[in-house]
N, C-alpha and C positions, 0 to 999 in steps of 0.2 A: 240239262246243259243248254245254254243259248248258242245257236249255231249261226255263224256268219258264213259267207261264201269262202271256201278254201280252194286254192288252186296251186298248180305247180310253182315251186319256189317259196311257198309259205313255210313258216316254222313256228312251233309252239306245241303246247299240251293238246290242243284240239287235233292237230295232225297225228300226234302219238295215239290218240284214242281211235281215230279212223284206221290207222295202221294196225292197231291191236285187233280191231274187229275183222279186218280182212285176213289177218293171220288166223284167227279162230275159225274163220270160214274155209280155211285151207287154200285161199287164193294168193297167199303171200308167205314166204318163208320168214321165220322169226329172226333170222340173221341176214335178211335180204339187203339191209342197209346198215352201215355203221352208225348213222345218225337217225334214230327212230323218230325224232321230232321234225324231220325235214321232208317236205312234199317233193320227192324226187321222181325221176322217170320210171323207176320200178313200181313205186306206189301208184303213179298215174296209170300204168298199164293194167295193174290189178283192179283199180277203180273202174276203168272203162269197161273191163270184162264184166265186173259186177253189174254195172248199169245196163249193159247189153242183155245179160241173162235175166234181168228183172224187168225188162220192158220200159226202162227209163230213158230219158234223153242222154245219149252217149256224148257228153261234153267234157268229161274229165274234171268237172267242178263238183264240190261237195256243198250243195245247197240244202234247204230244209227237206225237200222230198227225198233226196239221196240219203241224207243222214237218218231220216225216219226209217227208210227201208233197210239200212245197215243195222239199225236197232232191232227191227222186226226179224231180221235174218238170224239173229243169235239164238232164237228159240227153235228147238226141234220137238217133235211130238212126244209127249210124256214128260217134258222138262218141268212143266208147271201145271197147276190146276186151272182148267178153263171152264168158264160159265158165262151166261149172258146177264149183264147188269145194265139196265137202261141208264144212260148218262155216263157210263164208264166202260165203253165197248172195248174188248181186247182185240188187238191187231197182232199178227205175227205169222211167220212161215209155218209154225206148228199148227196154227189154225187152218192154213191152206192145205197142209198134209192131211189133217183130220177131214176136211171137206172133200178132198179128192178120194180118200178111201171110203167115206160114206156114200159118195156117188157111185163108186165101183161096186159097193155092196147093194145098191139099188134104192137107197134112201133119197127122197126128193130134196133138192137144194137148188137155189137160184143159179149159183155159179161159184167157182173157186176164186175167192178174192182175198182170203186171209183176214176176214173181218167176222168176228163171232157175234152175229146179229140174230134177229128173230128166226130167220129161216134155218140157221145152223142149230139154234137151240131146239127148234121143233124136230129136226132130223136126229139130234142126239137123244131127245126124249123118246122118239119112236124106236131108236135102236135099243135103248134101255128097256122099253116095254117088251120088245121082241126077245131079248135074251134073259129076261127075268130079274133085272136090276131095279133098284129103287129109281122111280121116274122123277128125278129132281133136276135134270139138265146139267148136272155137275160132272165134269170130266176129271175125275181123280184117279188114284191108284187102282181101285176096283174096276172102274170103267175101262181104263187102258189095258188092264190084264185081259178082260173079256173081249175088248176091241181087237187087240193084237192076235188073240187066238183065232178069232173068226176071220180077220183080215188076211191071215196067212193062208187060209184055205180057199180064198177066192181072189183071182187076179183078173185084170183087164176090166172091160165094161164100157159101153158107149151110151149109157142112159142119158148123160148130159148132152152129148152130141145130138141124139135123137130128139130130146126135149127142145133143144135150141132150134133145130130145123122146124119143129112144130110151132115154136114161138114165132118164127119169121112168117110162116104160112098164115098164122092166125092173127098177126098184128093188125094187118089191114082189114081183116074181117070183123074185128071188134071195135074199130074206129073208122071214122070218115074224116074228110077234110073239115067238115062243118063241126064235128064233135071233138076233134083233136086239140090239145093244148100243147104249146111249144115254148120253151125258154131259150132265148137267144142270149149268148154271152160274148159281146164284142170286146176285143182287147181295149184296155185303158192306158196302154203305154204311150207316154207323151214324148215320142222320139220320131224325128222326121225320116221319111224314106230318102234314100240317096238321090240327089238331084231333083228333089221335089219339096214343095212348101207344105205338103200334107204330112200329118203324123200317123202312126199306127192307129191310134184311137180314132182319128177323123175318118180314115179309110174304112175301118171296120164298122164304125157307127153308121156311116153313109150306106154301106151295103146292108147292114141290119135293118135300118129304117126302110130301105127300099123293099126288102124281103117282108118286113112287117106289113107294109101296105098291100103287097100282092096277096099274102096269106089272109090278112084281115078282110079283103074284098071277097074272099071265098068263104068267110065265116069262121076261120080258125082263130082261136084265142091265142094271142102272142104276148108273152111277157119278156121283159129285158132285165138283165142283172144290174143295170146302171142307167142313170139318166145321161143325156148327151155329154155333159161336162163332168160327170161323176166318176168315182173310182170304187172298186171293190177290193177288199184286202185278201188276196190270195185265192187259190183254187179250192181250198177246203171251205172257205166261206161261200164260194159260189156253189159248191156241191151241197152244202147245208141249205142254202136258199132254194135250190132245185128240189131237194127232198121235201122241204116244208111246203113248197108250192104244189107238189104232187102232180107235175105235168107229165105228158106222155113221151115227149122227146126233148133232148137238149142238144143244141148246136152251138159250139164255141167257134168264134171267128178270130183269127189272129194272123200275124205275119211272121215268117221265119227270118233268121239272120245267119250269116256265115262269114268267116274271114275271107273266103274266096268269092270275089264278086261275080264269078261265072256260075255259082250255084243259083238255080232258078227253078220255078215251077210250083204248081199247087199240089198239095198232099192232104189226105184226110186220115184221121186216126180214130181207132175204136178200142174199147177195152179188150185186152187179150194177152195171154202168155202161154207157156208151154203146156199148162194143164187145163186152161179154160179160155173161153172167149165169149163175147157177146155176138151171137150170130145176127141179130137184128141190127146192131151197130155196125157190124162188118158189111152187111148188105147195103145199108144206107150209105156208108162211106164209099163203097164201090159205085153206087148209082150217082152220088155227088161228083165223083171224079169223071164219070162219063158225061154228065150234063155240063159241068163247067168247062172241061177241056174241049167239048164239041161246040161251045158257044163263044169261046174266047181264044186268044192266041197264047194263053199260058200253057206251059209244058205240063203234061200229065205225069206227076211224080208218084202216082199210085196211092193205094191205101195201105195202112200199116197198123199192127197191134201195138198198143202201149199200155202202161199201167199208171198213167198220170192221175193225180187226185180227182180231177173233174170226171174222168172216165171210170175210175175204180170205186169212188165213194158214193156215186149216185145210184139210186135204185131202178132207174129207168134207162132205156137205150140212150147212149150219149156218144157224140162224135166231136172231134175238134178239127176244124178245117184251117190249115195254114194256106192262106190265099195267094201266097207268093213270097219272094224274098225281098225284104226291105233294103237289103244290101246289094241287090242286083239292079244295075241301071235299066236292063230290059224289063224286068217285072215292075219296077217302080214307075217307069214311063207308062206302061199299060194301066196300072192301078190308079194313076193320077188322072186317067181319062174317065169321064162320067159314063160313057158308053160301055166301057169294060165293066165298071162296077154294076151297071144295070144288067148286063148280061150275066154276071155272076149271081146276082139276086134272082134272075129268071131261072138260072140253072138250079139253084138251091130250092126254089119253089117247085120246080118240076120234079126234082128228086124226092121231095117230101110227098108230093101227090102220088108218085109211083110206089113208094113204100106203103102208102095207105091204100093203094088200089093195085095190088100185084098183077092183076090181069092186064093193066095198061103197059107195065114194064116187061 
């Protein structure tokens, strides 16, 4: 199904499908509305709750990411056969449940992201080897029977948390500023900041180019997802580019928007949800907030966990920095000043240096 942006007040079969999926998830009563094809306030409340619990942007809109997550949420562990097929990777909440239980059982996995990739396949095969099943990487009826029997006997577990803490400690030990490679992903939105002649794309590109210069002077390899006047089609394309480039870090740069012009401040986002998080991404996001807020007059709006495609689909630590609100006269005025943009670039450069050399931070 081709998904357009659905919002409150819309009507049609696409709204009915969204409503049906929320009903199946238990977030909406089947008789909550007399008009199933109308996007009403009841549907809006259920959708916003779904977005909040899945680490999505809570905007009450059904765009491509929200619709994909609604589709993934319909699967529960054991509902279908799971396996790793290159080029046709399975996504779903059943995969996330499988990953969570494998981690609790002590099997090595990168993180709980709901993506049945190579690391999940390896953990499944190791489980099969341990319990005497055919080692084929296929999670079918026989696998799930053995899996559920063993999973019921073991609860809890903090292997992932301990491994993530170790990853943060080791990240800077295995890389230096001179050997690290970084992908910068500046927004390409051609929309002006309120009260300014500059667009999102121009502000983010300017900061990215300043950061590239600072890092390049220290020997860091810096790649960008687009040229100065170019565009990149969606976060999934950016994530694919990052994985193909095999960089060490990804930093997305953007500007936030809100209907309330008083909303302001810089915020950083890393991959995370109730079951899993990127500890390296979280630490980098925290340091970025410290550095930018101490060097500029932008309000520190803290760091937060999200499951956006750029953060979830990439294999390396990734963060997204919303450098301020384009709809805020205060933030727009600051971001229109070259000094502010240079200070932001300096803060980002310092944050990267700190994550690569923990003893400094």
